[in-house]
Structures are given as C-alpha cells and as structure tokens.
C-alpha positions as CSV (number, residue, x, y, z in Angstrom):
1,M,16.4,10.4,5.8
2,P,18.2,7.4,4.3
3,L,17.7,3.9,5.6
4,S,20.4,3.1,8.1
5,A,22.3,-0.2,8.5
6,A,20.0,-0.9,11.5
7,A,16.9,-0.5,9.2
8,L,18.3,-2.9,6.6
9,D,19.1,-5.3,9.4
10,W,15.5,-5.1,10.6
11,W,14.1,-6.2,7.3
12,R,16.4,-9.3,7.6
13,T,14.9,-10.3,11.0
14,P,12.2,-12.9,11.1
15,L,9.6,-10.2,11.7
16,G,10.9,-8.0,8.9
17,A,11.2,-10.9,6.4
18,H,7.6,-12.0,7.3
19,L,6.3,-8.5,6.7
20,L,8.2,-8.2,3.5
21,A,6.6,-11.4,2.2
22,Q,3.2,-10.0,3.0
23,E,3.9,-6.8,1.2
24,Q,5.3,-8.6,-1.8
25,D,2.0,-10.6,-2.0
26,L,0.1,-7.3,-2.2
27,L,2.4,-5.8,-4.8
28,D,2.9,-8.7,-7.3
29,P,-0.6,-8.8,-8.8
30,V,-0.8,-5.0,-8.9
31,V,2.4,-4.2,-10.7
32,Q,1.7,-6.9,-13.3
33,D,-1.2,-4.9,-14.5
34,V,0.7,-1.6,-15.0
35,F,2.1,-1.1,-18.5
36,G,4.5,1.5,-19.9
37,Y,8.2,2.1,-20.7
38,H,9.8,2.9,-17.3
39,A,9.2,1.8,-13.7
40,V,11.2,3.1,-10.7
41,Q,11.3,1.8,-7.1
42,L,12.3,4.5,-4.7
43,G,14.1,3.1,-1.6
44,M,14.7,-0.3,-0.1
45,P,17.4,-1.2,-2.5
46,A,18.1,-4.6,-1.0
47,V,15.0,-6.1,-2.5
48,D,13.4,-5.9,-5.9
49,L,9.7,-5.1,-5.1
50,L,8.9,-4.7,-8.8
51,R,10.0,-8.2,-9.7
52,E,6.7,-9.1,-11.2
53,S,6.4,-5.9,-13.3
54,R,6.1,-6.4,-17.0
55,I,7.8,-3.1,-17.7
56,Q,11.3,-4.0,-19.0
57,R,13.1,-0.8,-18.2
58,R,13.0,-0.5,-14.4
59,G,15.5,0.4,-11.7
60,I,16.0,1.3,-8.0
61,I,16.8,4.8,-6.8
62,A,18.0,5.2,-3.1
63,V,20.3,7.3,-1.1
64,E,22.4,4.5,0.2
65,A,22.6,2.1,-2.7
66,G,20.7,1.0,-5.8
67,D,21.1,1.5,-9.5
68,V,21.1,5.2,-8.9
69,R,21.9,7.1,-5.7
70,A,19.8,10.2,-5.1
71,R,17.5,11.8,-2.6
72,P,13.8,11.0,-2.8
73,D,13.0,14.7,-3.1
74,Q,15.6,15.4,-5.8
75,L,15.3,12.7,-8.4
76,P,17.6,12.8,-11.4
77,L,14.7,12.1,-13.8
78,A,13.1,14.1,-16.5
79,D,9.6,15.5,-16.1
80,R,6.8,13.1,-17.1
81,S,9.2,10.2,-17.7
82,V,8.0,7.4,-15.4
83,D,5.0,5.2,-15.9
84,L,5.2,3.4,-12.5
85,L,6.7,4.7,-9.3
86,L,6.8,2.7,-6.1
87,L,7.5,4.3,-2.7
88,P,8.0,1.6,-0.1
89,H,8.1,3.1,3.4
90,V,9.7,6.3,2.1
91,L,7.3,8.9,3.4
92,E,7.5,7.8,7.0
93,F,11.2,8.5,7.1
94,A,11.4,11.5,4.8
95,G,12.2,14.9,6.4
96,N,9.7,16.5,4.1
97,P,7.1,13.9,2.8
98,H,5.3,16.7,0.9
99,A,8.5,17.4,-1.2
100,V,8.8,13.7,-2.0
101,L,5.2,13.6,-3.2
102,R,5.7,16.7,-5.3
103,E,8.8,15.1,-6.9
104,A,6.8,12.0,-7.6
105,D,4.1,14.1,-9.3
106,R,6.8,15.8,-11.4
107,V,8.3,12.6,-12.8
108,L,5.1,10.7,-13.4
109,M,3.7,10.5,-16.8
110,P,0.0,11.6,-17.3
111,E,-2.0,8.5,-16.2
112,G,1.1,7.2,-14.6
113,R,0.7,5.0,-11.5
114,L,2.0,5.8,-8.0
115,I,2.0,3.0,-5.4
116,I,2.8,3.8,-1.7
117,L,3.5,1.3,1.1
118,G,3.1,2.8,4.5
119,F,2.7,1.8,8.2
120,N,-0.8,2.3,9.5
121,P,-0.9,4.2,12.8
122,F,-4.4,2.9,13.5
123,S,-3.4,-0.7,13.9
124,L,-1.6,-3.0,16.4
125,W,1.6,-1.9,14.6
126,G,0.6,1.7,15.4
127,V,0.2,0.8,19.0
128,R,3.7,-0.6,19.1
129,H,4.9,2.6,17.4
130,F,3.8,4.7,20.3
131,A,6.2,2.8,22.5
132,G,9.1,4.1,20.4
133,G,12.4,2.4,19.7
134,G,14.5,1.9,16.6
135,Y,13.4,1.1,13.1
136,P,10.6,1.1,12.0
137,W,9.1,2.5,15.2
138,A,11.1,5.8,15.0
139,G,9.3,6.8,11.8
140,R,6.3,9.0,11.4
141,F,3.3,6.8,10.6
142,I,1.0,8.6,8.2
143,P,-2.8,7.9,8.3
144,V,-4.4,7.0,5.0
145,P,-7.0,9.9,5.1
146,R,-4.2,12.4,5.5
147,L,-2.2,10.9,2.7
148,H,-5.3,10.9,0.5
149,D,-5.6,14.6,1.2
150,W,-2.0,15.2,0.2
151,L,-2.4,13.4,-3.0
152,Q,-5.5,15.3,-3.9
153,L,-3.6,18.6,-3.6
154,L,-1.3,17.3,-6.4
155,D,-4.1,16.1,-8.7
156,L,-3.1,12.5,-7.9
157,E,-6.3,10.5,-7.9
158,T,-6.5,7.7,-5.4
159,R,-7.5,4.4,-7.0
160,G,-7.9,2.3,-3.9
161,G,-5.6,0.1,-1.9
162,R,-5.4,-2.8,0.5
163,Y,-4.1,-3.6,4.0
164,T,-2.1,-6.4,5.4
165,A,-0.3,-7.4,8.6
166,Y,-3.3,-7.5,11.0
167,A,-1.6,-9.6,13.7
168,P,0.6,-7.9,16.3
169,P,4.2,-7.3,15.4
170,L,5.7,-10.1,17.5
171,R,9.3,-11.1,17.0
172,S,8.9,-14.7,17.8
173,P,7.6,-16.9,14.9
174,A,5.9,-19.2,17.4
175,A,4.0,-16.3,19.0
176,R,3.0,-15.0,15.5
177,A,1.7,-18.4,14.6
178,R,-0.8,-18.2,17.6
179,W,-2.2,-15.0,16.1
180,A,-2.3,-16.2,12.5
181,F,-6.1,-16.3,12.6
182,M,-6.1,-12.4,12.6
183,E,-4.4,-12.4,9.2
184,K,-7.1,-14.6,7.7
185,A,-10.0,-12.6,9.3
186,G,-8.5,-9.1,8.9
187,D,-9.9,-8.3,5.5
188,R,-13.4,-9.3,6.5
189,W,-13.7,-8.1,10.1
190,W,-11.4,-5.2,10.5
191,P,-10.2,-4.2,7.0
192,M,-8.7,-0.9,7.9
193,A,-6.7,-2.1,10.9
194,G,-3.8,-3.7,9.0
195,G,-0.3,-2.7,10.1
196,V,0.6,-1.8,6.5
197,Y,-1.4,-0.2,3.7
198,M,-0.8,-0.2,0.0
199,L,-2.3,2.9,-1.6
200,Q,-2.5,3.4,-5.4
201,A,-2.9,6.8,-7.2
202,V,-3.0,7.9,-10.8
203,K,-1.7,11.1,-12.1
204,R,-4.5,13.2,-13.7
205,V,-3.7,16.1,-15.9
206,R,-6.4,18.8,-16.2
207,G,-7.6,19.3,-19.7
208,L,-5.9,16.2,-20.9
209,R,-8.1,14.1,-23.2
210,V,-7.1,10.5,-24.0
211,L,-7.6,9.9,-27.8
212,Q,-7.8,6.6,-29.6
213,A,-4.6,5.6,-31.3
214,Q,-4.3,6.5,-35.0
215,P,-2.0,4.8,-37.6
216,A,1.4,6.4,-37.5
217,R,2.4,8.3,-40.6
218,R,5.9,9.1,-39.5
219,T,8.5,7.9,-37.0
220,V,8.4,9.9,-33.8
221,A,11.3,10.1,-31.4
222,R,10.4,8.5,-28.1
223,P,12.2,9.4,-24.8
224,V,13.9,6.5,-23.0
225,L,15.6,6.5,-19.7
226,V,18.9,4.7,-19.8
227,A,21.6,4.2,-17.2
228,A,24.8,6.1,-18.0
229,G,28.2,5.1,-16.9
230,R,29.8,1.7,-16.1
231,N,28.3,1.7,-12.6
232,H,24.8,2.9,-13.6
233,R,25.0,5.7,-11.0
234,H,22.7,8.0,-12.9
235,L,20.0,8.0,-15.6
236,R,19.8,10.2,-18.6
237,L,17.0,10.8,-21.1
238,V,17.8,10.0,-24.7
239,E,15.8,9.9,-27.9
240,R,15.1,6.5,-29.5
241,R,13.5,6.3,-33.0
C-alpha cells in the first residue's frame, strides 16, 4: 500500500518530525559503516534517510514519488545488485510483507546489508496503535521476534538492532517534554519497549566463501545501476570497465 497524502502530512507534524529525527539519529552512524557500490531507500521519498551513507550511487524507490516509481514487491533491479537496502516503515503497510522481504533478498548482494525501521507493538506506541485511527496507527505493527523468523527463512542473518521513541506518542511538544526522561532511561531500563526498532540483517549465501583479494590480471566488467531517461524514472544495469 503506498503512503497516502495523509501519511506524508503526518511526518510533517511535530510528532512525526520528532520521531523522524530520532530515527535519523539511529541510522546515520550505521549507514556510514556500510560500503559498496549501490544503496537504495525503499519508501518515504520526502526525506533522504541515507544522507550519511558513503555509497555514492544511491536512490529512492517508492510508489508515489522518488527517483524511481515502483512497488516494493516488484523492484526494477537486477538480482544481487544492491549493497545496502533500507526499508523505513514499509512492511507495516505492505499488503504482503513476505513478498517485500523476498524481493529484498533477491536484489541484495551476498553479504549485502538490509536495514528495517518498524513500529514496535510492545511499546506505548503499540498501545496507542490498538486505539486505531489514521496513519501510522492503521498499519500492522510487526513484532521483532516474528520479523526475525521471517528473515531466517530467507537466509538473512540478523545482526542486531536498536530501539528509540520510549516516551508516549503525544502530539503536544510541551507534553512530550514532561516525558523526556523516558528517552534517556529507555535503553537502560526498558530497552525493548521503544516505539520504533531498527533491525539489521546480512544476506548469507550457503556455500559462499569469502576469499582474500588477489592482484587483478585483467580488466573485469563491473555491473553498475544507473538512472535511465531524463526524469530518472527507472534504473538499468550496465557494464562498466
């Protein structure tokens, strides 16, 4: 399900902007340590969550906007072509989250990194979720243990993660300020009760053995993802020597 205009508006509210800043604080140091040739952010085209990535060739794919428009379960990318793939709150609003994860597994390079941002149902945000409403409360919040099991079925090895947003999701900045102590104490006293989790996974390929680099004896063509067309609406795989 693509993000609606109401969802985009929610991220611009004081509460949405506050959460976005917290998520960016989680992501920035992590994406800095991922290297490769291609990085892709899937969804949330209004903000560049990979801004601190050192990977030069990166882009945003989303249904409603972005460098490329495509469904999250039908990516116009070649097999094993992406080194870093970010899914920010994609699975909660996907009609078939399993299909999205299978597609992520398909496009990731061996040893490629998958980063998932999701809303935690076992949190104060999860309590608010049960009351229903618009975005993001209309999504299906996925528990971390269940997501871990899904990743294992795809040979995506969980490499840890972190939580954030321990305070209740209050719209008033003044009210949130009164609960700010929960953000500072959350990692220590209730580390798994954050409203949002960031989960990392690495694609493992059975039988693949990583060898030490040897001096190259000849030039080898290297696949590169490039945007095709004036408006960069799709990507194509080319050979660069």
